[in-house]
C-alpha positions in Angstrom: 38.9 96.3 12.6 38.6 94.3 15.8 40.5 91.1 16.3 37.1 89.3 16.7 36.0 90.2 13.2 39.4 89.5 11.6 38.6 85.8 11.1 38.9 84.5 7.6 39.8 81.4 5.6 43.4 82.4 6.1 43.0 81.6 9.8 42.1 78.0 9.1 45.0 75.5 9.0 44.9 71.8 8.2 47.6 69.7 9.9 48.7 66.5 8.3 48.7 63.3 10.4 52.3 63.6 11.7 52.0 67.3 12.5 48.9 66.7 14.6 50.5 63.8 16.6 53.6 65.8 17.2 51.7 68.9 18.3 49.3 67.0 20.5 51.1 63.9 21.6 49.1 63.6 24.8 46.0 62.8 22.8 47.7 59.7 21.4 50.0 58.4 24.1 49.0 60.0 27.3 51.7 61.8 29.2 55.3 62.2 28.0 57.6 61.8 31.0 61.2 60.7 31.2 60.7 56.9 31.8 60.5 57.1 35.6 56.8 56.1 35.5 55.3 53.0 34.0 52.7 55.0 32.1 55.3 57.4 30.5 55.1 57.8 26.8 58.2 55.9 25.8 56.6 52.7 27.2 53.3 53.4 25.4 55.4 53.6 22.1 56.8 50.2 22.9 53.3 48.8 23.8 51.8 50.1 20.5 54.3 48.2 18.5 54.1 45.2 20.7 50.3 45.1 20.5 50.5 44.4 16.7 52.9 41.4 17.4 50.6 40.1 20.1 47.6 40.3 17.8 49.6 38.2 15.3 50.2 35.6 17.9 46.5 35.5 18.9 45.6 35.0 15.3 48.0 32.0 15.1 51.1 33.7 13.6 54.3 33.1 15.4 55.0 31.9 19.0 58.0 34.1 19.7 58.5 37.8 19.9 62.1 39.2 20.3 62.7 42.6 21.8 65.9 44.5 22.2 66.5 47.9 24.0 70.0 49.2 23.7 70.2 52.7 25.0 67.3 54.5 23.4 67.0 52.2 20.4 64.1 49.8 20.5 63.7 46.8 18.2 60.6 44.5 18.1 60.6 41.4 15.9 57.8 39.0 15.5 57.3 35.9 13.4 53.7 36.5 12.4 52.3 36.8 8.9 54.1 40.0 8.0 52.5 43.2 6.7 51.3 42.9 3.1 54.4 44.1 1.2 52.6 46.7 -0.9 51.2 48.4 2.2 54.4 48.6 4.4 54.5 52.4 4.1 50.8 53.0 4.4 50.2 51.1 7.6 52.7 53.2 9.5 52.1 56.5 7.9 48.5 56.8 6.7 45.7 57.3 9.3 42.7 55.0 9.2 44.8 52.3 7.4 45.4 48.8 8.8 44.2 45.2 8.9 42.3 45.7 12.2 39.4 47.3 10.4 38.6 43.9 8.9 37.1 42.2 11.9 37.3 38.9 10.1 41.1 39.0 10.5 41.2 40.6 14.0 38.1 39.5 15.8 39.3 40.5 19.3 42.2 42.8 18.7 43.8 45.0 21.3 43.0 48.2 19.3 41.0 49.0 16.2 41.7 52.7 15.7 44.7 52.3 13.4 46.7 55.0 15.2 49.3 53.2 17.3 52.3 52.7 15.0 51.6 56.0 13.2 52.0 57.7 16.6 55.3 55.8 17.2 56.5 56.8 13.7 55.6 60.5 14.2 57.2 60.7 17.6 60.5 59.0 16.7 63.7 60.4 15.4 64.3 57.2 13.6 61.7 54.6 12.6 62.2 51.5 10.4 59.6 48.9 9.5 60.5 45.7 7.6 58.1 43.0 6.5 58.9 39.5 5.3 56.4 37.0 3.8 56.3 34.4 1.0 60.1 34.6 0.6 60.1 38.3 -0.1 60.7 41.5 2.0 60.1 45.2 1.9 61.1 48.0 4.2 60.8 51.7 4.8 62.6 54.3 7.1 61.2 57.5 8.5 62.4 60.5 10.6 59.7 62.2 12.7 57.1 60.7 10.4 58.7 61.7 7.1 59.7 59.0 4.7 63.5 59.0 4.2 64.1 55.7 2.5 62.1 53.0 0.9 63.4 49.6 -0.3 61.4 47.9 -2.9 60.3 44.2 -2.7 63.2 41.8 -2.9 63.8 38.1 -2.5 65.0 36.9 0.9 65.6 33.8 3.0 64.6 35.4 6.3 61.7 34.0 8.2 58.4 35.7 7.8 57.2 38.4 10.2 57.6 42.1 11.0 60.5 43.9 12.5 60.1 47.5 13.8 63.0 49.6 15.1 62.5 53.1 16.6 64.3 55.8 18.6 61.9 58.1 20.5 62.4 61.8 19.7 64.5 63.4 22.4 63.0 66.8 21.7 59.6 65.5 22.8 60.7 63.0 25.5 63.2 65.0 27.5 66.1 63.3 29.2 64.4 59.9 28.9 65.7 56.4 29.6 64.0 53.0 29.5 63.8 51.3 32.9 64.0 47.5 32.5 61.8 47.0 35.6 58.8 48.6 33.8 59.5 46.9 30.5 59.8 43.5 32.2 56.5 44.0 34.0 54.8 44.9 30.8 56.2 41.8 29.0 55.2 39.5 31.9 51.6 40.7 31.6 51.7 39.8 27.9 52.9 36.2 28.6 50.4 35.8 31.5 47.6 36.7 29.1 49.0 34.5 26.3 50.1 31.1 27.6 52.3 29.5 25.1 53.9 32.8 23.9 57.6 33.3 24.5 59.0 36.9 24.7 62.7 37.3 24.6 63.9 40.6 26.0 67.6 41.4 25.7 68.3 37.7 25.7 66.1 36.9 28.7 63.1 34.6 28.1 59.6 35.2 29.5 56.9 32.5 29.3 53.8 31.5 31.3 51.9 28.2 31.4 49.3 29.1 34.0 48.2 32.5 33.0 46.7 34.8 35.7 47.6 32.3 38.4 51.3 32.9 37.5 50.6 36.6 37.7 49.3 36.5 41.3 52.1 34.1 42.3 54.8 36.2 40.9 53.5 39.5 42.4 52.8 38.2 45.9 54.6 36.3 48.5 53.3 32.8 49.0 53.3 33.1 52.7 50.9 36.1 52.6 48.2 34.2 50.8 45.2 33.1 52.9 44.5 30.1 50.6 45.7 28.7 47.3 44.9 30.8 44.3 41.4 30.1 42.8 42.0 29.9 39.0 39.0 29.8 36.7 38.9 29.9 32.9 36.2 30.2 30.3 36.3 30.8 26.5 36.4 34.6 26.8 37.2 35.1 30.4 39.9 34.1 33.0 40.0 35.0 36.7 42.4 34.3 39.6 41.5 35.1 43.2 43.0 34.9 46.7 43.0 36.9 49.9 45.9 38.4 51.7 46.5 37.6 55.4 47.9 41.0 56.1 46.9 43.5 53.4 44.0 45.8 54.3 42.7 47.0 50.9 41.6 45.5 47.6 44.1 44.8 44.8 43.1 44.1 41.2 44.8 43.4 37.9 42.4 43.8 35.0 42.8 43.2 31.3 40.7 43.5 28.1 41.9 41.7 24.9 45.4 41.7 26.4 45.4 45.3 27.3 46.2 46.2 30.9 43.3 48.4 32.0 45.0 50.0 34.9 41.9 52.1 35.7 39.5 49.2 35.4 36.2 49.9 33.8 32.9 48.1 33.2 34.5 44.6 33.4 36.2 45.2 36.7 33.1 46.8 38.2 31.1 43.7 37.1 33.7 41.3 38.5 33.8 43.0 41.9 30.0 42.9 42.0 29.9 39.3 40.9 32.3 38.1 43.6 30.2 39.7 46.4 26.9 38.4 45.0 28.3 34.8 44.6 29.8 34.7 48.1 26.7 36.1 49.7 24.6 33.4 48.0 27.1 30.6 48.9 27.1 31.4 52.6 23.5 32.5 52.5 24.4 35.7 54.4 24.0 39.3 53.4 27.7 40.3 54.1 28.7 43.9 53.6 30.5 44.2 50.2 33.5 45.8 51.8 33.9 42.8 54.2 33.8 40.3 51.3 36.4 42.2 49.3 38.7 43.3 52.1 42.2 42.0 51.4 41.2 40.5 48.1 43.9 40.1 45.5 42.5 39.2 42.1 43.0 39.3 38.3 40.4 39.3 35.6 40.8 39.2 31.9 38.1 39.2 29.2 37.9 39.3 25.4 35.3 41.4 23.7 34.4 42.3 20.2 35.6 45.8 19.1 36.2 47.2 22.7 35.5 50.8 23.4 38.1 52.5 25.7 37.7 55.8 27.4 41.1 57.1 26.1 43.7 56.4 23.4 46.0 54.8 26.0 43.2 52.2 26.7 43.5 52.2 30.5 39.7 52.0 31.2 37.1 50.0 29.4 33.9 51.8 28.5 32.2 48.9 26.6 29.0 47.5 28.1 28.6 44.8 25.4 30.7 41.6 24.8 29.8 41.6 21.1 28.4 38.9 18.8 25.6 36.9 20.3 27.0 37.2 23.9 25.1 39.0 26.7 26.3 42.3 28.2 29.7 42.4 30.0 28.0 42.6 33.4 25.7 39.6 32.7 28.5 37.5 31.1 30.9 38.0 34.0 28.3 37.6 36.7 27.1 34.3 35.2 30.6 33.0 34.9 31.7 33.9 38.4 28.4 32.7 39.9 28.8 29.2 38.3 32.5 28.7 38.6 33.3 30.3 41.9 30.3 28.6 43.6 31.4 25.2 42.2 34.9 25.8 43.5 33.8 26.7 47.0 31.5 23.7 47.2 34.4 21.4 46.2 37.0 23.0 48.5 35.5 23.2 51.9 38.8 24.2 53.6 39.1 27.3 51.4 35.5 28.1 52.0 36.0 28.0 55.8 39.1 30.2 55.7 37.3 32.7 53.5 34.3 32.8 55.8 36.5 33.4 58.9 38.3 36.2 57.0 35.0 37.9 56.1 33.7 37.6 59.7 37.0 39.1 61.0 36.7 42.0 58.5 33.1 42.6 59.7 34.2 42.7 63.3 37.0 45.1 62.6 34.7 47.3 60.5 32.1 47.6 63.3 34.8 48.3 65.9 36.1 51.1 63.6 32.7 52.5 62.5 32.5 55.2 65.1 36.1 56.3 64.7 35.8 56.3 60.9 32.8 58.6 61.1 34.5 61.1 63.3 37.7 60.9 61.2 35.7 61.7 58.0 34.1 64.7 59.7 37.6 66.0 60.8 39.0 65.4 57.4 36.1 67.3 55.7 36.4 70.2 58.1 40.2 70.4 57.6 39.7 70.3 53.9 37.2 73.1 54.0 39.7 75.3 55.8 42.5 74.2 53.4 44.9 73.6 56.2 46.9 70.7 54.7 46.0 70.4 51.0 46.4 72.8 48.1 44.5 70.9 45.5 44.7 70.9 41.7 42.0 71.2 39.1 42.3 67.8 37.3 42.2 64.5 39.1 43.3 61.0 38.2 40.3 59.2 36.8 39.1 62.2 34.8 39.9 60.2 31.7 38.1 62.7 29.5 40.3 65.6 30.7 43.8 66.2 29.3 46.5 65.7 31.9 44.8 63.2 34.2 47.8 60.8 34.0 50.1 63.7 35.1 48.1 64.4 38.3 50.6 64.6 41.2 50.4 65.1 44.9 53.6 66.4 46.5 53.9 65.4 50.2 56.3 67.8 51.8 57.3 68.9 55.3 57.5 72.5 56.6 55.8 75.7 55.5 58.7 77.1 53.5 59.1 74.0 51.3 55.4 73.6 50.7 55.1 77.3 50.1 57.8 77.2 47.4 56.2 74.2 45.6 52.7 75.7 45.9 53.8 79.0 44.3 55.5 77.4 41.2 53.4 74.3 40.7 51.1 73.6 37.7 47.7 74.3 39.3 45.9 72.1 36.8 47.7 68.9 37.7 49.9 69.4 40.8 48.6 69.4 44.4 50.6 69.9 47.6 50.0 68.2 51.0 52.0 69.7 53.9 53.1 67.6 56.8 53.5 69.0 60.3 56.8 67.5 61.6 57.7 63.9 61.3 55.0 61.4 60.8 54.3 58.6 63.3 56.1 55.3 62.9 53.2 53.1 62.0 55.1 49.8 61.9 53.1 47.1 63.7 50.1 49.3 64.3 46.5 48.5 63.3 44.4 50.4 60.8 42.8 52.2 63.7 45.8 54.5 63.9 45.1 55.8 60.4 41.8 57.3 61.6 43.1 58.5 65.0 46.3 60.1 63.8 45.4 63.5 62.2 48.2 63.5 59.7 47.4 60.0 58.4 43.7 60.6 58.4 44.0 63.8 56.3 46.5 62.2 54.0 44.2 59.2 53.4 41.3 61.6 52.8 43.4 63.7 50.4 44.3 60.6 48.3 40.7 59.2 48.6 41.9 55.7 49.3 40.0 54.6 52.4 38.1 52.0 50.4 40.8 51.1 47.8 42.4 52.6 44.8 39.4 52.8 42.6 38.9 56.5 43.3 42.5 57.5 43.8 42.7 61.2 43.1 46.3 61.5 41.9 48.3 59.2 39.6 51.6 60.2 41.1 52.3 60.5 44.8 55.6 62.2 45.3 57.5 62.4 48.6 59.3 65.7 48.6 61.6 66.0 51.6 65.0 67.5 52.3 68.1 65.5 51.2 69.4 65.2 54.7 69.2 62.7 57.5 65.9 64.1 58.8 64.4 64.1 55.3 65.5 60.5 54.7 63.8 59.6 58.0 60.6 61.2 56.9 60.7 59.4 53.6 61.1 56.1 55.4 58.2 56.8 57.8 55.9 57.7 54.9 56.9 54.6 52.9 56.3 52.5 56.1 52.8 54.0 56.3 52.0 53.1 52.7 53.5 49.6 52.9 51.6 48.9 56.1 48.2 50.1 55.0 48.2 50.7 51.3 50.8 48.5 49.6 48.9 48.4 46.3 49.9 52.1 45.8 53.5 50.9 45.6 52.7 47.7 43.8 50.9 49.7 41.1 53.7 52.2 40.7 52.1 55.3 42.1 54.8 56.3 44.8 57.9 58.3 44.0 60.7 60.2 45.7 61.4 63.7 44.3 65.0 64.2 43.5 66.1 67.7 44.2 69.6 69.2 43.4 72.3 69.1 46.0 74.3 71.9 44.3 73.9 74.9 42.1 76.9 75.8 40.0 76.8 79.1 38.1 78.7 81.9 36.5 77.4 85.1 34.9 76.1 83.3 31.8 74.8 79.9 32.9 73.4 78.0 35.9 73.7 74.2 36.3 71.8 72.2 38.9 73.7 69.1 40.1 72.2 66.0 41.8 75.5 64.4 42.7 79.2 65.0 43.3 79.9 63.7 39.8 77.5 66.2 38.2 79.0 69.0 40.3 82.5 68.1 39.0 81.3 68.0 35.4 79.5 71.4 35.8 82.7 73.0 37.2 84.6 71.8 34.2 81.9 72.9 31.8 81.6 76.5 33.2 85.4 76.8 33.8 87.0 79.5 35.8 85.8 79.7 39.4 82.0 79.4 39.3 79.9 80.1 42.4 78.9 76.8 44.1 75.9 76.7 46.4 75.0 73.6 48.5 71.3 73.2 49.1 70.6 71.9 52.6 66.8 72.0 52.5 63.9 72.5 50.1 63.0 75.7 51.9 66.3 77.3 50.7 65.2 76.8 47.0 63.2 79.8 45.8 59.9 79.3 43.9 61.5 80.5 40.7 64.2 77.8 41.0 61.7 75.1 42.1 60.0 75.5 38.7 62.9 73.7 37.1 62.6 70.7 39.5 58.8 70.0 39.3 58.3 70.9 35.7 59.5 69.3 32.5 62.9 68.5 34.0 61.5 66.9 37.2 63.4 63.8 38.3 61.5 61.1 40.1 62.8 58.0 41.7 60.1 55.3 41.8 59.6 53.3 45.0 59.5 49.6 44.1 59.0 46.4 46.1 61.6 43.7 46.3 59.8 40.7 45.0 62.1 38.4 47.0 60.8 39.8 50.3 57.3 39.9 51.7 56.0 43.3 53.0 56.2 42.0 56.5 59.9 41.1 56.0 60.6 44.5 54.4 59.0 46.4 57.3 60.8 44.2 59.9 64.1 44.8 58.2 63.8 48.6 57.9 61.6 49.5 60.9 62.0 46.6 63.4 64.6 46.2 66.1 68.1 47.3 65.1 69.9 44.3 63.7 73.4 43.7 62.5 72.0 43.0 59.0 70.4 46.5 58.8 73.5 48.2 60.2 75.6 46.5 57.6 73.1 47.6 54.9 73.2 51.2 56.0 77.0 51.2 56.1 77.3 49.8 52.6 74.5 51.7 50.9 74.0 55.0 52.6 77.6 56.1 53.4 77.9 58.2 50.3 74.6 59.9 50.8 75.2 60.6 54.5 78.7 62.0 53.7 77.0 64.4 51.2 74.2 65.6 53.4 76.5 66.2 56.4 79.0 68.4 54.4 
């Protein structure tokens, strides 16, 4: 009998809730990762638990949330109403169970699918939930979704609320660690969106009085703002707007019901459209939309009834309706911006004048560049057709309906041997390779014109699809993969300079990384250990005992495709490039790429001595 015909009832298998989550975690929390990226699964687990506590605050239950992360153990404690004691087990272990299905209790909740805490439970080695209300408490403990202990209702003097503790499963999240920078950024967004809420993280308090205005102020250097932040509030909407003096592209922070929609959606599209329309009408000029929005830095937050997102991780809003008796999302945002922004500009003539000069300058620069841009696009298209620089992948960032879009990665590497090795062993679905020819140009202090005139920069910009902003960014992760020697470090610095100079939002939004590759291979006949530092090499020698063979990798081209599989697969180590909030981008570029100063020499001596000693061995 053929295999095709051998298909009976015995082939049909039903998975219970936790088996399905553990078998297909990407459907519930996006990508897995090791914690080096802000959208890695361990942060989604934290967010899913936190969202419930935030909803309690929104509904008037408790003004403080306490969070502790010690190693891999996470604890979230709120002082809300507490889970009904008879349902403590059900709400974290039975699908389609939860209070958010009753829209009378949660009118504008972050999520209504009832999956969040179940996913955290199923994907944790240890999960404990404890609820306190009306002087009584109940708790339950689980391991990978299986109930291991249940404490019946008992009297207590503890304050009401819910406490959840979990440890992510290290068989699913390999070699993971929580980075406080990402956690803090998430928590700050929560307090910006909920003025009056206090979040305490490992003893540090986070609080905001001015909402989205605080967000823009905390994320941008004051000296770089063209005019004071325009801060507008309505019953279900809040926006904050300014323009940068130096930044070329658009930068947005968008939120729905407290959820950070990193990929925007219908509300962000409506906001961008409304800003252009309002400004055109205010000045009575049909400005080009790109000139109006050039250098804009803005945040928008709306609240809608039962929002529809395009994926479980809720990074892009799909809803077109506000809900209730309100108009569509587009109409609601347009009416609000038209009224409030127009009023502000009429009352603040100095801001209106600065904004008009900025738009006219953008128009002038665009026209000067128009011919160059057209030629550059044609060159990029021709180069792409001949596949000279880019080995593309099948899935792209933004394809929210296709599995793996959050894992889309572009490796930027130098030299044929290195790019060849990565190309041969990459995941062709989600990993692309862009090959540089020699060292990039030092773009410090140069104008945007150079991006179109320089072949490498023009083709890199085209590969990323970021000429007009990040809205159509083709890869979620941009990874600089260069040799761990002096030349490789120089190339890294030149590329980071390019992104800082022309596309700083790529770094601000956490898209840029450095690929860590091993410095040493230590092996005997039975085992091979790859080491990323002297300390790891010493530990490997002790582990393997005897006299193992030690190889020092001096370049990516020396690493065979078979070996490279380890370094860009499940065990890939990425070091995120982050901005120092204490320094403006201009200050950063001046420090690293300006004239050689005693301060920079001192920095190099103190911080790079060990690395240079290693690479020069």
